[in-house]
C-alpha positions in Angstrom: -58.5 -27.8 -14.5 -58.8 -24.1 -14.5 -61.4 -23.0 -17.0 -58.9 -20.5 -18.4 -56.2 -23.2 -18.7 -58.7 -25.4 -20.6 -59.2 -22.6 -23.2 -55.4 -22.3 -23.7 -55.0 -26.1 -23.9 -57.7 -26.2 -26.6 -55.4 -24.0 -28.8 -52.4 -26.3 -28.0 -54.0 -29.6 -28.9 -51.2 -30.7 -31.3 -49.8 -34.2 -30.4 -46.3 -32.8 -31.2 -44.2 -31.6 -34.1 -42.2 -34.9 -33.9 -45.2 -36.5 -35.6 -44.6 -34.4 -38.7 -41.9 -34.0 -41.4 -39.9 -30.8 -41.2 -39.2 -28.9 -44.5 -36.4 -26.5 -44.9 -35.2 -23.5 -46.8 -31.4 -22.7 -46.8 -31.1 -25.4 -44.2 -33.5 -23.7 -41.8 -36.8 -25.4 -40.8 -39.5 -23.3 -42.4 -42.5 -25.6 -41.5 -43.8 -29.0 -40.9 -45.8 -31.4 -43.2 -47.9 -34.4 -42.5 -46.2 -37.6 -43.8 -48.7 -38.0 -46.7 -48.3 -34.4 -48.1 -44.5 -34.7 -47.6 -44.5 -37.8 -49.9 -46.6 -35.8 -52.4 -44.2 -32.9 -52.5 -41.2 -35.1 -52.8 -42.4 -36.0 -56.3 -42.5 -32.4 -57.4 -39.6 -30.6 -59.1 -37.3 -28.7 -56.7 -38.2 -30.8 -53.6 -35.7 -33.3 -52.1 -36.8 -35.9 -49.5 -34.3 -37.2 -47.0 -34.4 -39.2 -43.8 -34.9 -36.1 -41.7 -37.4 -34.2 -43.8 -37.6 -32.2 -47.1 -35.6 -29.4 -48.6 -36.9 -27.0 -51.2 -33.8 -26.6 -53.4 -34.7 -23.9 -55.9 -33.2 -20.4 -56.4 -34.5 -17.8 -53.9 -36.3 -16.0 -56.6 -38.2 -19.1 -57.6 -39.3 -20.2 -54.1 -42.6 -18.4 -54.0 -43.7 -19.8 -57.3 -42.5 -23.3 -56.2 -44.5 -23.0 -53.0 -47.6 -21.9 -54.9 -47.4 -24.9 -57.2 -46.9 -27.2 -54.1 -49.9 -25.6 -52.4 -52.0 -26.3 -55.5 -50.8 -29.9 -55.6 -51.9 -30.3 -51.9 -55.3 -28.7 -52.6 -54.7 -25.9 -50.2 -57.3 -23.1 -50.2 -56.1 -20.0 -52.1 -57.0 -16.9 -50.1 -55.0 -14.6 -52.4 -53.1 -13.0 -49.6 -49.4 -13.7 -49.2 -47.6 -14.2 -45.9 -43.9 -14.2 -45.1 -42.3 -17.6 -44.5 -39.8 -17.3 -41.6 -37.8 -19.9 -39.7 -38.4 -17.9 -36.5 -40.9 -15.1 -35.7 -38.1 -12.5 -35.9 -36.2 -14.1 -38.8 -35.8 -12.8 -42.3 -38.5 -13.6 -44.9 -37.3 -16.7 -46.8 -40.2 -16.8 -49.3 -43.9 -15.9 -49.6 -46.8 -18.3 -49.2 -50.6 -17.9 -49.6 -52.4 -17.5 -46.3 -54.6 -20.5 -47.0 -51.5 -22.8 -47.3 -50.0 -21.7 -43.9 -51.5 -24.6 -41.9 -50.9 -27.3 -44.5 -47.2 -26.3 -44.6 -47.0 -25.8 -40.8 -45.5 -22.4 -41.3 -45.4 -19.8 -38.5 -48.3 -17.5 -38.9 -48.3 -14.1 -37.2 -51.1 -11.6 -36.4 -52.2 -8.7 -34.2 -54.9 -8.6 -31.5 -56.0 -5.3 -30.0 -57.8 -4.8 -26.7 -59.9 -1.6 -27.0 -59.9 -0.2 -23.5 -62.0 2.5 -21.9 -61.1 3.5 -18.3 -64.2 5.1 -16.8 -65.0 6.2 -13.3 -66.9 3.0 -12.7 -63.9 0.8 -13.8 -62.3 -0.7 -16.9 -64.5 -1.4 -19.9 -63.5 -3.4 -23.1 -64.7 -3.0 -26.6 -65.6 -6.4 -28.2 -66.8 -7.3 -31.6 -69.3 -9.8 -32.8 -67.9 -11.7 -35.9 -70.0 -11.9 -39.0 -72.2 -15.0 -39.2 -70.8 -15.6 -42.7 -67.2 -15.9 -41.6 -65.5 -19.2 -42.4 -63.8 -19.3 -39.0 -65.7 -18.8 -35.7 -68.9 -17.3 -37.3 -71.0 -15.2 -34.9 -68.5 -15.5 -32.1 -67.0 -12.8 -29.9 -63.8 -11.2 -31.0 -61.3 -8.5 -30.0 -61.8 -4.9 -31.1 -59.3 -5.5 -33.9 -57.5 -8.6 -35.0 -55.9 -9.9 -38.2 -53.1 -11.8 -39.8 -49.9 -10.0 -40.7 -49.5 -10.0 -44.5 -46.1 -10.1 -46.3 -44.0 -7.0 -45.9 -45.8 -5.6 -42.8 -44.7 -5.6 -39.2 -47.2 -5.9 -36.3 -47.6 -2.1 -35.8 -48.2 -1.5 -39.5 -50.7 -4.3 -39.6 -52.5 -2.9 -36.6 -53.0 0.5 -38.2 -54.3 -1.2 -41.4 -56.7 -3.6 -39.6 -57.9 -0.9 -37.2 -59.2 1.3 -40.1 -60.5 -1.6 -42.1 -62.4 -3.4 -39.3 -63.3 -0.7 -36.8 -63.0 2.7 -38.6 -60.3 3.7 -36.1 -58.2 6.6 -37.6 -54.5 5.9 -38.1 -53.4 8.6 -35.6 -55.5 7.0 -32.9 -54.5 3.4 -33.8 -50.8 4.4 -33.6 -51.3 5.1 -29.8 -51.7 1.3 -29.2 -48.9 -0.1 -27.1 -47.5 -3.7 -27.4 -48.2 -5.7 -24.2 -47.7 -9.4 -25.0 -46.6 -12.0 -27.4 -48.6 -15.2 -27.3 -47.9 -18.4 -29.1 -49.7 -21.7 -29.6 -49.5 -24.9 -31.7 -52.8 -26.2 -32.9 -53.9 -29.2 -34.9 -56.6 -28.2 -37.4 -58.2 -30.1 -40.3 -56.0 -28.2 -42.8 -52.7 -29.0 -40.9 -50.8 -27.3 -38.2 -51.2 -23.7 -36.9 -48.0 -22.4 -35.3 -49.3 -19.0 -34.4 -47.8 -15.9 -32.9 -50.2 -13.3 -31.6 -48.9 -9.7 -31.1 -51.2 -8.2 -28.5 -51.7 -4.5 -28.1 -53.7 -2.4 -25.7 -55.4 0.7 -27.1 -56.9 3.2 -24.7 -59.9 4.9 -26.3 -61.7 8.1 -25.2 -65.2 7.6 -23.8 -66.8 9.5 -26.7 -65.3 7.3 -29.4 -67.4 4.5 -30.8 -65.8 2.0 -33.3 -67.8 1.3 -36.4 -67.7 -1.8 -38.7 -66.1 -0.9 -42.0 -66.1 -4.2 -43.8 -67.9 -7.5 -43.5 -65.7 -8.9 -40.8 -67.7 -7.7 -37.8 -71.4 -7.2 -37.3 -71.3 -4.8 -34.4 -69.2 -3.6 -31.5 -70.2 -3.5 -27.8 -68.6 -2.0 -24.8 -68.5 -4.4 -21.8 -67.4 -4.0 -18.2 -64.3 -6.1 -17.8 -66.0 -8.2 -15.1 -68.7 -9.2 -17.5 -66.2 -10.1 -20.1 -64.2 -12.2 -17.5 -67.3 -14.2 -16.6 -68.2 -14.7 -20.2 -64.8 -16.0 -21.2 -64.8 -18.3 -18.1 -68.2 -19.8 -18.6 -69.2 -19.5 -22.3 -67.8 -21.2 -25.5 -68.8 -18.3 -27.8 -65.4 -16.6 -28.0 -63.1 -17.1 -31.0 -60.6 -19.7 -29.9 -57.4 -17.5 -29.9 -59.2 -14.4 -28.7 -59.6 -16.2 -25.4 -55.8 -16.2 -25.1 -55.5 -12.4 -25.6 -58.3 -11.8 -23.1 -56.8 -14.2 -20.5 -53.5 -12.2 -20.9 -55.5 -9.0 -20.3 -57.1 -10.5 -17.1 -53.7 -11.4 -15.8 -52.3 -7.9 -16.4 -55.3 -6.2 -15.0 -55.2 -8.4 -11.8 -58.5 -10.2 -12.4 -56.4 -13.3 -12.1 -53.6 -13.1 -9.6 -50.6 -13.2 -11.9 -48.2 -14.6 -9.3 -50.7 -17.1 -7.9 -50.6 -20.8 -8.8 -53.2 -20.4 -11.5 -51.7 -17.2 -12.9 -48.2 -18.6 -13.1 -49.6 -21.7 -15.0 -51.5 -19.5 -17.4 -48.6 -17.2 -18.1 -46.4 -20.2 -19.0 -49.1 -21.9 -21.1 -49.6 -18.7 -23.2 -46.2 -19.1 -24.6 -45.9 -22.4 -26.3 -42.5 -23.1 -28.0 -43.0 -23.2 -31.8 
């Protein structure tokens, strides 16, 4: 198997959503629950269990509170950051749910990933960040220049500007020059449940004299790497945050480091867009 395809498959390790119980809002599937948690929620007020899944049948204004109570009943981690619950990535927000409960409820999670690019006379260079060793997820591993989940009420472009300032001290006027280049999706089984993630990928061309600077405790430092070094590192090392691999593989395809129309390239392009 292609080493790059192996990295994509690692993010798509779920045995299949058919193994889970769908749960609905207004008749639309909002997420997927493991059978045990589904039975737990069926005993709570406002939840109705049927042969084909669960429905949360409370007024729209009460949904967020009902989901918070359900998350507490399941012991989901409370990260105190609300995300929109949507039946599709482009759909309307049906309710709000704490970020820590997104995998237990199998809700679509969306985020932004930014490739910081410097095009020099000696070729393309890419800014990478080293994640803090105290991070709960992928501590000490290589990351994109900017990456973060999209909280409730924000779109990808707005989230990008916020994260760019918070993580890398990139001024808003510079961050707004980023251009959307890809949408990647994967379905991943994790100890907390199911990640059905959408990654909105952006490229941001940066001037040679600009140096990003950590502005919170997310990243320890930034380094500027030639794209060839980054290509070799992703291919041979296991020290890149799992979903960052996908954003970088997409970059390699677009920059021609992997022939996009060759057999490997076509397989990678298809694998980067897993149906949710």
